[in-house]
C-alpha positions in Angstrom: 32.9 -36.4 58.8 34.0 -32.8 59.1 35.3 -32.9 55.5 31.9 -34.1 54.3 30.1 -31.3 56.1 32.5 -28.7 54.7 31.9 -30.0 51.1 28.1 -30.0 51.7 28.3 -26.4 53.1 30.4 -25.3 50.1 27.9 -26.9 47.7 25.0 -25.3 49.5 26.6 -21.8 49.4 27.4 -22.1 45.7 23.9 -23.3 45.0 22.5 -20.4 46.9 24.7 -17.9 45.1 23.7 -19.4 41.7 20.0 -19.2 42.5 20.5 -15.6 43.7 22.2 -14.7 40.4 19.6 -16.5 38.4 16.8 -14.7 40.3 18.5 -11.3 39.9 19.0 -11.8 36.2 15.4 -12.9 35.7 14.2 -9.9 37.7 16.3 -7.4 35.7 15.2 -8.9 32.4 11.5 -8.8 33.5 11.8 -5.1 34.5 13.6 -4.3 31.2 11.4 -6.2 28.8 8.7 -3.5 28.5 11.4 -1.2 27.1 11.9 -3.6 24.2 8.2 -4.3 23.4 7.4 -0.9 21.9 10.6 -0.6 20.0 10.7 -3.0 17.0 14.3 -2.3 16.1 15.4 -2.9 19.7 13.3 -6.1 19.8 15.0 -7.4 16.6 18.4 -6.4 18.0 17.7 -8.5 21.1 16.6 -11.6 19.1 19.6 -11.4 16.7 22.2 -10.6 19.4 21.3 -13.4 21.8 24.0 -15.7 20.5 24.1 -18.1 23.5 20.3 -18.6 23.2 20.6 -19.1 19.5 23.3 -21.7 20.0 21.2 -23.5 22.6 18.1 -23.4 20.3 20.0 -24.8 17.4 21.5 -27.5 19.6 18.1 -28.4 21.0 16.6 -28.7 17.5 19.5 -30.8 16.2 20.0 -33.1 19.3 16.6 -33.5 20.9 14.7 -35.4 18.2 17.1 -38.4 18.0 20.6 -38.2 19.5 19.7 -37.2 23.1 16.8 -39.7 23.5 19.0 -42.6 22.3 21.8 -41.6 24.7 19.5 -41.3 27.7 17.8 -44.6 26.8 21.1 -46.4 26.9 22.0 -44.8 30.2 18.7 -45.7 31.8 19.0 -49.3 30.5 22.3 -49.5 32.5 20.7 -48.1 35.6 17.7 -50.3 35.3 19.0 -53.6 33.9 16.7 -56.5 32.9 15.5 -58.6 35.7 15.3 -62.5 35.8 12.3 -64.4 36.8 11.4 -68.1 36.7 8.5 -69.2 34.6 6.3 -71.6 36.6 9.1 -71.6 39.1 11.4 -73.6 36.8 12.5 -71.8 33.6 14.5 -68.5 34.0 13.2 -65.6 31.9 14.8 -62.2 31.5 12.4 -59.2 31.3 12.8 -55.4 31.1 13.0 -53.7 34.4 9.4 -52.7 35.4 10.5 -49.1 36.0 12.4 -48.6 32.8 9.7 -47.4 30.4 8.3 -45.0 33.0 11.7 -43.5 33.7 12.3 -43.1 30.0 9.1 -41.2 29.6 9.8 -39.0 32.6 13.3 -38.2 31.4 12.2 -37.4 27.9 9.5 -35.1 29.3 12.1 -33.4 31.5 14.6 -33.0 28.7 12.0 -31.6 26.3 10.6 -29.0 28.6 13.9 -28.4 30.3 15.7 -27.6 27.0 12.8 -25.2 26.1 13.1 -23.6 29.5 16.9 -23.3 29.1 16.6 -21.6 25.7 13.9 -19.3 27.0 16.1 -18.4 30.0 19.1 -17.7 27.7 17.0 -15.4 25.6 15.4 -13.7 28.6 18.6 -12.9 30.5 20.2 -11.4 27.4 17.6 -8.5 27.4 19.8 -6.1 29.5 22.7 -6.7 27.1 20.5 -5.9 24.1 19.4 -2.7 25.8 23.0 -1.7 26.4 23.8 -2.5 22.8 20.9 -0.4 21.7 22.1 2.5 23.8 25.5 2.2 22.1 23.9 2.3 18.7 21.8 5.3 19.6 24.8 7.2 20.9 26.6 6.3 17.7 23.8 7.8 15.6 23.6 10.8 17.9 27.3 11.4 17.5 27.1 11.2 13.7 24.1 13.6 13.8 26.1 16.0 16.0 28.9 15.9 13.5 26.6 16.8 10.6 24.6 19.4 12.5 26.1 22.4 10.7 27.0 20.9 7.3 23.9 18.8 6.6 21.0 19.5 9.1 18.5 17.4 7.2 20.8 14.3 7.5 21.1 15.0 11.3 17.3 15.0 11.6 17.2 11.5 10.1 20.0 10.2 12.3 18.5 11.7 15.5 15.2 9.9 14.7 17.1 6.6 14.1 18.8 7.1 17.5 15.3 7.4 19.1 14.3 4.0 17.8 17.2 2.3 19.7 17.4 4.2 23.0 15.2 3.0 25.9 16.6 5.4 28.4 14.0 8.1 29.0 16.5 10.8 29.9 18.6 10.1 26.8 15.4 10.0 24.6 14.4 13.4 26.1 17.8 14.9 25.3 17.6 13.6 21.7 14.1 14.9 21.2 15.3 18.3 22.5 18.0 18.4 19.9 15.6 17.2 17.2 13.0 19.9 18.0 15.7 22.6 17.8 17.0 21.2 14.5 13.5 20.8 13.1 12.9 24.5 13.7 16.3 25.4 12.3 15.8 23.3 9.1 12.3 24.6 8.6 13.2 28.2 9.4 16.6 28.6 7.8 17.2 26.0 5.2 14.4 26.5 2.7 14.6 29.6 0.7 15.5 32.5 2.9 17.5 35.2 1.1 17.5 32.7 -1.8 17.7 32.7 -5.5 14.3 31.8 -7.0 13.8 29.7 -10.1 11.2 32.3 -11.2 14.2 34.7 -11.6 16.2 33.1 -14.5 18.8 35.8 -14.2 20.0 34.3 -11.0 19.7 37.5 -9.0 20.0 37.0 -5.2 17.9 38.6 -2.5 15.2 37.9 0.0 12.2 36.0 -1.4 10.1 36.3 1.8 7.4 38.3 0.0 7.4 36.2 -3.1 7.1 33.0 -1.1 4.8 34.2 1.5 7.2 34.6 4.4 9.9 32.1 5.4 10.1 32.3 9.2 9.3 28.6 9.6 7.5 27.9 6.4 8.7 24.3 5.7 8.7 21.8 8.5 10.7 18.7 7.6 8.9 15.5 8.5 11.0 12.7 7.1 13.3 11.5 4.3 11.5 10.0 1.3 14.5 8.7 -0.6 17.9 9.4 -2.2 19.1 9.4 -5.8 22.2 10.0 -7.7 21.5 13.7 -7.8 20.1 14.4 -4.3 18.0 13.6 -1.3 14.2 14.0 -1.2 12.5 15.1 2.0 8.8 15.3 3.0 7.9 18.7 4.5 4.8 20.6 5.5 4.2 24.1 4.0 2.9 26.0 7.0 1.8 29.0 4.8 -0.4 27.1 2.2 -1.1 24.2 4.6 0.0 21.4 2.3 2.6 18.7 2.1 5.5 19.3 -0.3 8.5 17.3 -1.4 11.9 19.1 -1.2 14.7 17.8 -3.3 18.1 18.8 -2.0 21.6 18.4 -3.5 24.2 16.9 -1.1 26.2 19.5 0.6 29.4 18.6 -1.3 27.8 18.6 -4.7 25.9 21.8 -4.1 29.3 23.6 -3.9 30.2 22.1 -7.3 29.3 24.9 -9.7 28.5 22.6 -12.7 26.3 20.3 -10.6 24.5 23.2 -9.0 24.0 24.8 -12.3 22.5 21.6 -13.7 20.2 21.4 -10.8 19.0 25.0 -11.4 18.4 24.2 -15.1 16.3 21.2 -14.0 14.2 23.4 -11.8 13.8 26.0 -14.6 12.7 23.3 -17.0 10.2 21.8 -14.7 8.7 25.1 -13.6 7.5 25.6 -17.1 5.5 22.4 -17.1 1.9 22.5 -15.9 0.1 19.2 -16.5 -1.9 16.9 -14.2 0.4 14.0 -15.3 3.6 15.7 -14.2 4.8 16.3 -10.7 4.6 20.1 -10.3 7.5 22.2 -9.2 6.7 25.1 -6.9 10.1 26.9 -6.4 13.9 26.6 -6.5 16.3 28.1 -4.0 19.9 28.3 -3.0 20.9 29.1 0.6 24.1 28.7 2.6 25.7 26.4 0.0 22.7 24.1 -0.5 20.2 24.0 -3.4 16.6 23.0 -3.1 13.6 22.3 -5.3 10.2 22.5 -3.6 7.7 20.4 -5.5 4.3 18.7 -5.3 4.1 15.7 -3.0 2.2 12.8 -4.5 0.9 10.0 -2.2 1.1 6.8 -4.3 3.2 3.9 -5.4 5.9 3.7 -8.1 4.8 2.1 -11.3 7.6 -0.5 -10.8 6.3 -1.7 -7.5 2.7 -1.8 -8.9 3.9 -3.8 -11.9 5.8 -6.2 -9.6 2.6 -6.9 -7.6 0.5 -7.3 -10.7 2.7 -9.3 -12.9 1.3 -9.3 -16.5 -0.9 -6.3 -16.5 -4.3 -6.2 -18.2 -3.9 -4.7 -21.7 -6.7 -2.2 -21.1 -4.9 -0.9 -18.0 -1.7 -0.7 -19.9 -3.4 1.3 -22.7 -4.9 3.7 -20.1 -1.6 4.3 -18.3 0.2 4.6 -21.6 -2.1 7.3 -22.9 -1.8 9.3 -19.7 2.0 9.1 -19.7 2.2 10.0 -23.4 0.0 13.1 -22.8 2.2 14.2 -19.9 5.4 13.7 -21.9 3.9 15.5 -24.9 3.4 18.5 -22.7 7.0 18.4 -21.7 8.1 18.1 -25.3 5.9 21.1 -26.2 7.9 23.1 -23.7 11.2 22.0 -25.0 12.0 19.5 -22.3 13.2 15.9 -22.8 13.0 13.6 -19.8 15.9 11.3 -20.9 15.5 9.1 -17.8 12.0 7.8 -18.1 11.6 4.5 -16.2 8.9 2.8 -14.0 10.6 4.2 -10.8 10.1 7.7 -12.2 6.3 7.3 -12.6 4.1 7.6 -9.5 0.6 6.1 -9.6 -1.7 8.1 -7.2 -4.6 6.8 -5.2 -7.0 7.3 -8.1 -4.8 5.2 -10.4 -3.5 8.2 -12.4 0.2 8.2 -13.4 2.4 11.2 -12.8 5.8 11.5 -14.4 8.5 12.8 -12.0 12.2 13.3 -11.5 13.4 15.0 -14.7 16.8 14.8 -12.9 18.6 14.5 -16.2 16.2 16.6 -18.2 17.7 18.5 -21.2 16.4 21.7 -22.6 16.0 20.7 -26.2 16.3 24.2 -27.4 19.6 24.7 -25.7 22.0 22.1 -26.9 25.0 23.8 -25.3 23.9 22.7 -21.9 24.7 19.0 -22.6 28.0 18.2 -24.2 28.1 15.7 -27.1 29.1 12.2 -25.9 27.6 12.6 -22.4 25.4 9.6 -21.5 22.6 10.3 -19.0 19.9 7.9 -18.1 19.2 4.3 -16.9 20.7 1.6 -19.2 17.7 -0.7 -19.4 15.5 2.1 -20.7 18.0 4.0 -22.8 17.5 4.3 -26.5 20.3 2.9 -28.6 21.3 6.4 -29.7 21.4 7.6 -26.1 23.5 4.6 -25.1 26.0 5.6 -27.9 26.1 9.2 -26.6 24.7 10.5 -29.8 22.2 13.3 -30.2 18.7 12.6 -29.0 15.2 14.0 -29.5 11.6 13.2 -28.5 11.9 9.7 -29.9 14.3 8.8 -27.1 11.4 9.3 -24.6 9.1 7.4 -27.0 11.6 4.5 -26.9 11.7 4.5 -23.1 7.9 4.6 -22.9 7.7 1.7 -25.3 10.0 -0.4 -23.1 7.8 0.4 -20.1 4.6 -0.7 -22.0 6.4 -3.8 -23.2 7.4 -4.8 -19.7 3.9 -4.1 -18.3 2.3 -6.4 -21.0 5.0 -9.1 -20.7 5.3 -9.1 -16.9 9.1 -9.2 -17.2 12.2 -7.1 -18.0 12.9 -6.4 -21.6 16.7 -6.2 -21.0 18.3 -7.7 -17.9 21.8 -8.6 -16.7 24.9 -6.7 -15.8 25.5 -3.1 -16.9 27.6 -4.2 -19.8 25.2 -6.9 -20.8 22.2 -4.6 -20.7 23.9 -1.9 -22.9 25.0 -4.6 -25.4 21.4 -5.8 -25.6 20.1 -2.3 -26.0 22.5 -1.7 -28.9 22.3 -5.1 -30.6 19.4 -7.4 -29.6 16.1 -7.1 -31.3 13.3 -7.8 -28.8 10.9 -10.7 -29.4 7.5 -9.5 -30.7 5.3 -8.8 -27.6 2.5 -10.8 -29.2 4.8 -13.9 -29.0 5.6 -13.2 -25.3 2.0 -12.5 -24.2 -0.7 -14.2 -26.3 -4.1 -12.7 -27.1 -2.9 -9.1 -27.6 -4.5 -7.0 -30.4 -2.2 -6.8 -33.4 -2.4 -3.0 -33.5 -1.3 -2.8 -29.9 1.6 -5.2 -30.5 2.6 -3.3 -33.6 2.6 0.1 -31.8 4.7 -1.2 -28.9 7.3 -2.9 -31.2 7.5 0.3 -33.3 8.2 2.3 -30.2 11.2 0.1 -29.2 12.7 0.0 -32.7 16.5 0.4 -32.8 16.2 3.0 -35.6 14.6 6.2 -34.4 13.1 6.7 -37.9 11.0 3.6 -37.4 9.4 4.9 -34.2 6.4 7.2 -34.0 7.5 10.8 -34.6 5.9 12.4 -31.6 4.2 11.5 -28.3 1.0 13.0 -29.7 1.1 10.2 -32.4 1.5 7.6 -29.7 -1.3 9.1 -27.6 -3.5 9.1 -30.7 -2.9 5.5 -31.6 -3.5 4.4 -28.0 -6.7 6.5 -28.1 -8.0 4.4 -30.9 -7.8 1.3 -28.7 -11.0 0.7 -26.7 -11.5 -1.9 -24.0 -13.7 -4.8 -24.8 -14.1 -7.6 -22.2 -12.2 -8.5 -19.1 -9.9 -10.8 -21.0 -8.3 -7.9 -22.7 -10.1 -8.0 -26.0 -9.9 -4.6 -27.5 -11.9 -2.9 -30.3 -10.0 -0.7 -32.6 -11.9 2.1 -34.4 -15.1 0.3 -33.8 -13.9 -3.1 -35.0 -12.9 -5.8 -32.6 -9.3 -7.0 -32.6 -7.8 -10.0 -30.9 
């Protein structure tokens, strides 16, 4: 008797402790949940790191529909075996236990909702662990930002902001914001051109540009990172003097100390500063300061032509003609100033809110009048949009940009890539494969439009239009007809 009482007492104590731990865990998770709700990254971290809950959820989905009900049915059939009755008091008849069906329904209901409650509990009690994991990630980002504080402050700004998305501790968040505020002031006040070399001074003379740039105390306030490319990082900033948004392109710190790369960046800025056209992203200034190089340029709110084409699929021919004319006019302006783009592709064309294309990122631009700046055999550009002569490393001229524009127009009309595959496969196609006529890929195009696009992507430069002005003129002869893309050419309808 005493042994039974001791076992009962032990079981009651264990149950009480279990219930207390369960209640404590649920209470802590309930208190912590609001910290997750307003932090999407922390919320996703919680959902993806709750491994026990995920395992229980998968087990419930796999076992509950068939396996568990069958097992419980067999168990209940043993607990409630069939009963025997006599028909008319004479013939024995075996029947299912009268409680069996009701017990099956009750147990299935309990298993269904019980398994759901168990999965919910497992997710819920994992909230504190997710918050602790988020704090570890935030401190990791903070540590990386601290390490880059003096070498690359702009990268530290990005890392501090990422840390803020994971921390839920108010004191920690306040400390990071304090560092971020100080760093924002430092980046805005010291990084952009103070005691810098301006692109407007081709001689490369150094000295303070505060007067020429309107005072540099805290002129540019960095807001966020816009993107990264092979040559540098691009930041969005606010010009506090002229009260406008600007894009700032910066070389990585390690590359900025490389004289050839830095010189190439300076030549890019010099080339772009001479271009003044509504279809080209305008460059405002160039500066070098404390081992970093910067280009301050126009900020364009819009979408890349590549993403626009991906959403549209096969683009309306009238829209392709309009975009093509605008891009040709912008590139003709560059060519008139002795600048070849050499890396024209849909990701280097922004379409603003009014639908106007703006060519940007002359990151591999070459001054056509200064052949010594680009060594023979140097291949610069994106393989899928390279002209054959560019892919071979041969000399290039305006017709290289004409070829790239032709590839863009072809893809907009076809709704697919002209050349696709691995790097080696794409280059082989550029050099050897003759594209299928665009009129065979997309039916209903005017012959003149098809002929123009195919001439622009000809392998032989001599078979392409000689200038962008010629391309613009031929596109200008195409006038939109109806919504199906019928186009009239020179007053006569073409189909």
